[in-house]
C-alpha positions as CSV (number, residue, x, y, z in Angstrom):
1,M,31.3,-39.3,-4.7
2,N,29.2,-36.5,-6.1
3,L,29.2,-33.5,-3.4
4,V,26.4,-31.5,-5.9
5,D,24.0,-34.5,-4.9
6,N,24.5,-34.4,-1.5
7,S,24.3,-30.6,-1.2
8,I,21.7,-28.9,1.3
9,Q,19.1,-26.4,-1.2
10,A,17.3,-23.4,0.3
11,V,13.8,-24.2,1.7
12,R,11.2,-24.0,-1.6
13,G,10.0,-21.0,-1.8
14,M,12.7,-19.1,0.8
15,N,15.2,-17.5,-1.5
16,D,18.4,-16.2,-1.3
17,L,19.1,-12.3,-1.7
18,L,22.3,-12.3,-3.8
19,P,24.8,-9.1,-3.7
20,D,23.8,-7.7,-7.0
21,V,20.2,-8.2,-5.9
22,I,21.0,-6.0,-2.6
23,E,22.1,-3.3,-4.1
24,L,18.7,-2.8,-5.5
25,W,17.0,-3.5,-2.5
26,Q,19.2,-1.1,-0.5
27,H,18.4,1.6,-3.1
28,V,14.5,1.0,-2.7
29,E,15.0,0.8,1.0
30,S,17.1,3.7,1.7
31,A,14.3,5.7,-0.5
32,A,11.5,4.4,1.7
33,R,13.4,5.4,4.7
34,D,14.1,8.6,3.8
35,I,10.1,9.4,3.1
36,L,9.0,7.7,5.8
37,H,11.5,10.2,8.2
38,A,10.1,12.8,6.1
39,Y,6.5,12.2,7.3
40,G,7.4,11.9,11.4
41,Y,7.4,8.0,11.0
42,R,9.8,6.2,13.4
43,E,11.1,2.5,12.9
44,I,10.2,0.2,15.5
45,R,11.6,-4.0,15.4
46,V,9.2,-6.4,17.0
47,P,10.1,-10.2,17.2
48,L,9.6,-12.7,14.0
49,V,8.0,-15.1,16.2
50,E,4.8,-14.4,18.5
51,K,2.3,-16.6,20.1
52,T,0.1,-18.0,17.6
53,E,-3.0,-16.4,19.5
54,L,-2.2,-12.9,18.2
55,F,-2.7,-13.9,14.7
56,A,-5.5,-15.9,15.5
57,R,-7.4,-13.2,17.2
58,S,-6.2,-10.3,14.7
59,I,-6.5,-12.0,11.3
60,G,-9.1,-14.2,12.0
61,H,-9.5,-17.6,12.3
62,V,-11.3,-18.1,9.7
63,T,-8.8,-16.9,7.0
64,D,-6.8,-19.1,4.8
65,I,-3.5,-17.2,6.5
66,V,-4.7,-18.7,9.7
67,E,-6.2,-21.9,8.4
68,K,-4.1,-22.9,6.0
69,E,-0.8,-20.5,6.1
70,M,0.9,-20.0,9.0
71,Y,4.3,-21.6,10.2
72,S,3.2,-22.7,14.0
73,F,4.9,-24.9,16.0
74,E,4.9,-25.8,19.6
75,D,8.1,-25.2,21.5
76,R,9.9,-26.9,24.8
77,S,7.4,-25.7,27.2
78,G,4.7,-26.5,25.0
79,D,3.2,-23.1,23.9
80,S,2.2,-22.6,20.3
81,L,4.4,-19.7,18.5
82,T,4.1,-18.8,15.0
83,L,6.5,-17.3,12.5
84,R,4.8,-13.9,11.8
85,P,2.8,-13.7,8.5
86,E,2.4,-10.6,8.6
87,G,3.6,-7.1,10.6
88,T,0.5,-5.5,12.1
89,A,-0.4,-7.4,14.7
90,G,2.8,-7.5,16.3
91,C,3.2,-3.8,15.7
92,V,-0.2,-3.7,18.3
93,R,1.1,-6.1,20.2
94,A,4.2,-4.2,21.1
95,A,2.9,-0.9,21.4
96,I,0.1,-2.1,23.7
97,E,2.3,-3.8,25.8
98,N,4.7,-0.9,26.1
99,G,2.1,1.4,26.9
100,L,2.5,3.6,23.7
101,L,-1.1,3.7,22.7
102,H,-3.4,5.5,25.6
103,N,-3.9,9.4,24.3
104,Q,-1.4,9.3,22.1
105,V,-0.5,9.6,18.4
106,Q,2.1,7.4,17.0
107,R,3.4,6.7,13.5
108,F,5.8,3.5,12.9
109,W,7.4,1.8,10.6
110,Y,9.1,-1.6,10.1
111,A,10.8,-3.8,7.3
112,G,11.8,-7.2,7.4
113,P,10.5,-11.1,6.6
114,M,7.5,-12.4,7.0
115,F,6.3,-16.2,6.6
116,R,3.4,-18.0,4.6
117,H,3.1,-21.4,3.7
118,E,2.1,-20.7,0.1
119,R,2.2,-22.3,-3.3
120,P,5.5,-20.5,-4.5
121,Q,5.3,-18.4,-7.6
122,K,6.9,-15.6,-9.1
123,G,5.9,-12.8,-6.6
124,R,4.8,-14.7,-4.0
125,Y,7.2,-16.9,-1.9
126,R,7.1,-18.7,1.5
127,Q,9.2,-15.9,3.1
128,F,8.6,-12.8,1.8
129,H,9.8,-9.2,2.8
130,Q,7.5,-6.1,3.8
131,I,7.9,-2.6,4.4
132,G,5.1,-1.6,6.9
133,V,3.4,1.2,8.3
134,E,0.9,2.2,11.2
135,A,-0.4,5.2,12.2
136,F,-2.1,4.9,15.5
137,G,-5.1,7.6,17.3
138,M,-5.9,9.4,14.5
139,Q,-9.5,9.1,13.2
140,G,-10.4,11.1,10.7
141,P,-9.7,10.4,7.2
142,D,-7.0,13.1,6.8
143,I,-5.1,10.3,8.0
144,D,-5.5,7.3,5.4
145,A,-4.8,10.5,2.9
146,E,-1.4,10.8,4.3
147,L,-0.4,7.4,4.0
148,I,-1.6,7.4,0.3
149,L,0.6,10.7,-0.5
150,M,3.4,9.2,1.5
151,S,2.9,5.9,-0.6
152,C,2.8,8.0,-3.8
153,R,5.8,10.3,-2.5
154,L,7.8,6.8,-2.7
155,W,6.6,5.5,-6.2
156,E,8.2,9.0,-7.4
157,A,11.5,8.6,-5.7
158,L,12.1,5.5,-7.0
159,G,11.1,6.4,-10.9
160,L,7.6,4.6,-10.8
161,R,4.8,5.6,-13.3
162,E,1.5,4.0,-14.0
163,L,0.2,2.5,-11.2
164,T,-3.0,2.4,-10.1
165,L,-4.7,3.3,-6.8
166,E,-8.0,1.1,-6.1
167,I,-10.1,2.3,-3.1
168,N,-12.8,1.3,-0.9
169,S,-15.1,1.3,1.9
170,L,-15.3,-1.6,4.3
171,G,-17.9,0.5,6.8
172,T,-18.1,0.5,10.4
173,P,-18.6,-3.1,11.8
174,E,-22.1,-2.5,12.4
175,S,-22.7,-1.5,8.5
176,R,-20.9,-4.6,7.7
177,T,-22.9,-6.5,9.9
178,R,-25.7,-5.9,7.6
179,Y,-23.8,-6.1,4.4
180,R,-22.4,-9.3,5.3
181,K,-26.6,-10.7,6.0
182,V,-27.5,-9.7,2.5
183,L,-24.2,-11.3,0.9
184,I,-25.1,-14.5,2.3
185,D,-28.3,-14.5,1.4
186,Y,-27.5,-13.9,-2.1
187,L,-24.3,-16.0,-2.2
188,T,-26.7,-18.8,-1.1
189,E,-28.7,-18.7,-4.0
190,Y,-25.4,-19.7,-5.8
191,R,-24.4,-22.4,-3.6
192,D,-24.0,-25.2,-6.2
193,Q,-21.8,-22.9,-8.5
194,L,-19.7,-21.9,-5.4
195,D,-15.9,-23.3,-5.4
196,A,-14.3,-24.8,-2.6
197,D,-13.1,-21.5,-1.4
198,S,-16.1,-19.3,-1.4
199,L,-18.2,-22.1,-0.1
200,R,-15.8,-22.6,3.1
201,R,-16.0,-18.6,3.7
202,L,-19.9,-18.6,3.3
203,E,-21.0,-18.9,6.5
204,H,-17.9,-17.0,8.3
205,N,-16.5,-14.9,6.2
206,P,-18.3,-14.0,3.5
207,L,-16.7,-10.8,2.4
208,R,-13.4,-12.8,1.2
209,V,-15.9,-14.4,-1.4
210,L,-15.4,-11.0,-3.5
211,D,-11.5,-11.5,-3.4
212,S,-11.7,-14.9,-5.2
213,K,-9.3,-15.1,-8.1
214,D,-11.6,-18.1,-9.3
215,P,-12.4,-16.6,-13.1
216,A,-15.9,-19.1,-12.8
217,M,-16.8,-16.7,-10.1
218,R,-16.5,-14.0,-12.1
219,D,-19.9,-13.5,-13.1
220,I,-21.2,-14.4,-10.0
221,I,-19.2,-11.2,-7.9
222,N,-19.9,-9.1,-10.4
223,R,-23.6,-9.2,-9.7
224,A,-23.5,-9.2,-5.7
225,P,-24.7,-6.7,-3.9
226,N,-22.7,-3.1,-3.5
227,M,-21.7,-2.7,-0.2
228,F,-21.8,1.1,-0.7
229,D,-25.6,0.7,-0.5
230,Y,-25.3,-0.5,3.3
231,L,-22.6,2.1,4.4
232,D,-24.2,4.1,7.6
233,D,-23.8,8.0,7.4
234,G,-20.3,8.0,9.2
235,A,-18.6,5.7,7.3
236,R,-20.2,7.2,3.9
237,A,-18.9,10.6,5.2
238,H,-15.4,9.4,5.8
239,F,-15.1,7.6,2.5
240,E,-16.6,11.0,0.6
241,E,-13.9,13.1,3.1
242,L,-11.2,10.5,2.1
243,Q,-11.7,11.1,-1.9
244,S,-11.9,14.8,-1.5
245,Y,-8.3,14.9,-0.1
246,L,-7.4,12.5,-2.7
247,N,-8.9,14.9,-5.4
248,E,-7.3,18.0,-3.7
249,A,-4.3,16.4,-3.8
250,Q,-4.7,15.7,-7.7
251,V,-4.2,11.8,-6.8
252,S,-5.8,9.4,-9.3
253,Y,-7.8,6.7,-8.2
254,V,-10.3,4.0,-9.3
255,V,-13.2,3.2,-6.5
256,N,-13.7,-0.5,-6.4
257,P,-16.5,-2.1,-4.6
258,R,-15.2,-5.5,-4.8
259,L,-11.9,-4.6,-2.6
260,V,-11.6,-6.4,0.4
261,R,-8.7,-7.2,2.4
262,G,-7.5,-10.8,3.2
263,L,-7.2,-9.7,6.9
264,D,-10.6,-9.8,9.1
265,Y,-9.6,-6.5,11.0
266,Y,-10.0,-3.7,8.4
267,T,-12.9,-1.4,8.7
268,H,-13.6,1.8,7.0
269,A,-11.2,3.1,3.8
270,V,-9.0,0.4,2.5
271,F,-6.8,0.6,-0.8
272,E,-4.3,-0.8,-2.7
273,W,-1.5,0.4,-5.4
274,T,-1.7,-2.0,-8.4
275,T,0.8,-2.5,-11.7
276,D,0.0,-4.5,-15.3
277,K,3.9,-5.2,-15.5
278,L,4.2,-8.2,-13.2
279,G,1.7,-10.9,-14.4
280,A,-0.8,-12.2,-11.7
281,Q,0.7,-10.8,-8.4
282,S,-0.3,-7.2,-9.2
283,A,-0.7,-5.5,-5.7
284,I,2.7,-3.2,-4.7
285,C,0.9,-2.2,-1.9
286,A,-1.9,-2.5,0.1
287,G,-3.5,-1.3,3.6
288,G,-6.1,0.5,5.1
289,R,-7.9,1.1,8.7
290,F,-7.9,-1.1,11.5
291,D,-10.2,0.7,14.4
292,G,-11.2,-2.6,16.4
293,L,-7.8,-4.1,16.2
294,V,-6.1,-2.4,19.6
295,E,-9.1,-3.0,21.5
296,Q,-9.7,-6.3,20.3
297,L,-5.6,-7.3,21.1
298,G,-6.3,-6.1,24.6
299,G,-5.9,-2.0,24.7
300,K,-8.1,0.9,24.9
301,P,-10.2,1.4,21.6
302,T,-7.6,3.3,19.5
303,P,-8.2,4.2,15.8
304,A,-5.7,3.3,13.5
305,A,-4.7,2.8,9.8
306,G,-1.5,1.6,8.0
307,F,-0.2,-0.2,4.5
308,A,2.5,-2.9,3.8
309,I,4.4,-2.9,0.5
310,G,5.8,-6.2,-1.0
311,M,9.6,-5.9,-1.2
312,E,10.0,-8.4,-3.6
313,R,7.7,-7.1,-6.1
314,L,8.5,-3.6,-5.6
315,A,12.1,-4.4,-6.3
316,E,11.2,-6.2,-9.8
317,L,9.3,-3.3,-10.8
318,V,11.9,-0.8,-9.7
319,S,14.3,-3.0,-12.0
320,L,12.2,-2.9,-14.6
321,V,12.0,0.7,-14.9
322,G,15.4,0.8,-14.7
323,L,18.0,1.9,-11.8
324,P,20.1,5.5,-11.2
325,D,23.7,4.7,-11.1
326,I,24.7,3.0,-7.8
327,D,28.4,3.0,-7.7
328,S,29.3,0.4,-4.9
329,A,32.6,-0.3,-6.6
330,P,36.0,0.1,-4.6
331,H,37.3,3.4,-6.0
332,V,41.0,1.6,-5.0
333,Y,42.3,-1.6,-4.7
334,M,45.7,-1.9,-3.2
335,V,48.2,-4.0,-4.3
336,L,50.4,-5.3,-1.7
337,P,53.4,-7.2,-2.8
338,G,55.8,-8.8,0.2
339,S,55.5,-8.9,3.6
340,L,56.6,-5.3,4.6
341,A,54.0,-4.1,2.1
342,E,51.2,-6.3,3.6
343,H,51.3,-4.8,7.1
344,R,52.0,-1.2,6.0
345,G,49.3,-1.2,3.5
346,M,46.6,-2.3,5.9
347,R,47.5,1.2,7.5
348,L,47.5,3.1,4.6
349,A,44.3,1.2,3.6
350,E,42.8,2.3,7.2
351,T,43.6,6.5,6.3
352,L,41.9,6.2,3.0
353,R,39.0,4.9,4.4
354,S,38.5,7.3,7.1
355,S,38.7,9.9,4.3
356,G,35.7,8.3,2.9
357,L,37.1,6.0,0.1
358,R,36.2,2.9,-1.0
359,V,39.6,0.3,-0.7
360,L,39.6,-3.0,-1.1
361,C,43.3,-4.9,-0.2
362,N,44.8,-7.6,-1.8
363,C,44.7,-10.4,0.9
364,G,46.3,-14.0,0.4
365,G,49.5,-12.8,-1.1
366,G,50.2,-13.3,-4.6
367,S,52.3,-12.6,-7.2
368,M,52.7,-8.8,-8.7
369,K,50.7,-10.1,-12.1
370,S,48.2,-11.8,-10.1
371,Q,47.3,-9.2,-8.0
372,M,47.0,-6.9,-10.8
373,K,44.7,-8.9,-12.7
374,R,42.9,-9.1,-9.6
375,A,42.6,-5.3,-9.2
376,D,41.5,-5.3,-12.8
377,K,38.4,-7.5,-11.9
378,S,37.6,-5.6,-8.9
379,A,36.1,-2.8,-10.8
380,A,38.3,-0.3,-9.0
381,R,38.9,3.0,-10.5
382,F,42.5,3.0,-9.5
383,A,45.5,1.1,-8.2
384,L,47.8,1.7,-5.0
385,I,50.7,-0.6,-5.6
386,L,53.1,-0.7,-2.2
387,G,56.1,-2.7,-2.6
388,D,59.4,-3.1,-0.7
389,E,60.8,0.2,-2.7
390,E,57.9,2.1,-2.2
391,C,57.5,1.3,1.4
392,A,61.1,2.4,1.9
393,Q,60.9,5.6,-0.1
394,G,57.6,6.6,2.2
395,K,56.1,6.5,-1.6
396,V,52.9,4.7,-3.4
397,T,52.5,4.0,-6.9
398,F,49.4,5.1,-8.3
399,K,47.5,3.6,-11.6
400,N,44.4,4.6,-13.1
401,L,42.9,1.4,-14.0
402,R,40.2,2.8,-16.5
403,I,42.0,5.1,-18.4
404,S,45.6,4.2,-20.3
405,G,48.3,6.4,-19.0
406,P,51.8,6.6,-16.9
407,Q,52.0,5.1,-13.3
408,E,52.6,8.0,-11.0
409,L,55.2,7.8,-8.0
410,I,53.5,9.8,-5.4
411,D,54.2,10.5,-1.3
412,Q,52.1,8.6,0.9
413,S,51.2,11.5,2.7
414,S,49.4,12.9,-0.2
415,V,47.6,10.2,-1.7
416,V,44.5,10.8,-0.4
417,E,44.3,14.4,-2.4
418,H,45.8,13.1,-5.3
419,I,42.8,10.1,-5.3
420,Q,40.1,12.5,-4.4
421,K,40.9,15.1,-7.2
422,R,41.0,12.1,-9.7
423,L,37.7,11.4,-8.4
424,Q,35.9,14.9,-9.2
């Protein structure tokens, strides 16, 4: 019987993260956590599953995500539930439900998996991971600038260079309504040249046509009316002041009037960080303002802004520039030949770990020779050999696995100090 033919494999587009990759992810997550905390953002954790209506109301009924990509199902009570396709809606729902927004300023961050039934390709998966940041209760462009500066600091901490910041303004709902009418009139003239997705979006979500990746649409999109011509004074002032903050902080950016976000709730300033190192999936981080979303989901009117980072893409980009040395190998491998040594060794290993040392105990028995082979393969710096003779004497044999030299017989009471000196 061929067991391989009958094995169960991972769901397409949902990938395992193996230990070598996890070390890279932990490095990225640790850097992000430190920076977010330095800016006063606090972690929030929300469920993976929410009511389907939450995403239909927030993301927009006529979007690819809601229409084609969500993992939705009925539970045993007949309620329609959905695996979260993004994090903002759940964060807003939690903040409203728990009374965290009214007359309050809040800064939250979260991290975890999201789910969309897309065609899997490099940098785009059906289960993907994000670090998300949301700020509530701040109206001015200063918080928009803070979000961008915070992301800048993360790129610097990770050693990333040559990322491009693109910014745009989607205006207020009123200015966008004016622009929407003009854009529909323009695109209708080219109806026979629009691709299927653009035709579907034309009446309900025409701004998304500007986000089309179809090369045949490029010339039509480039000649479309410019949204900046339809911004009201407040939206224009907001966007100009954001640019002033970025100029003062010496952050380079490109104003891209065709930059739109794939979610309906965005207003005013939006931005993306992109790279040319990852092929077609160029966006690493994207966000902007969503001032109307809290009210749309049942809360009081609350200004808000945020961004999300795609962890798969960011981790791959970090791997291309090279990681700092991440030493997760054991300091010590405990070689324990014999029943008495196995029991005494476990106790000694706990003493070493209490002193901050990483210790890997031999488990499963084996001869001295086989255990030493395991010690060498473990990548540990040192081996501590505790046999019956060492147990009787209250000693342990110390061996440097990476530098040739004689073994040393040392007192168990001084083994921590002995190892720490060798690690210096």
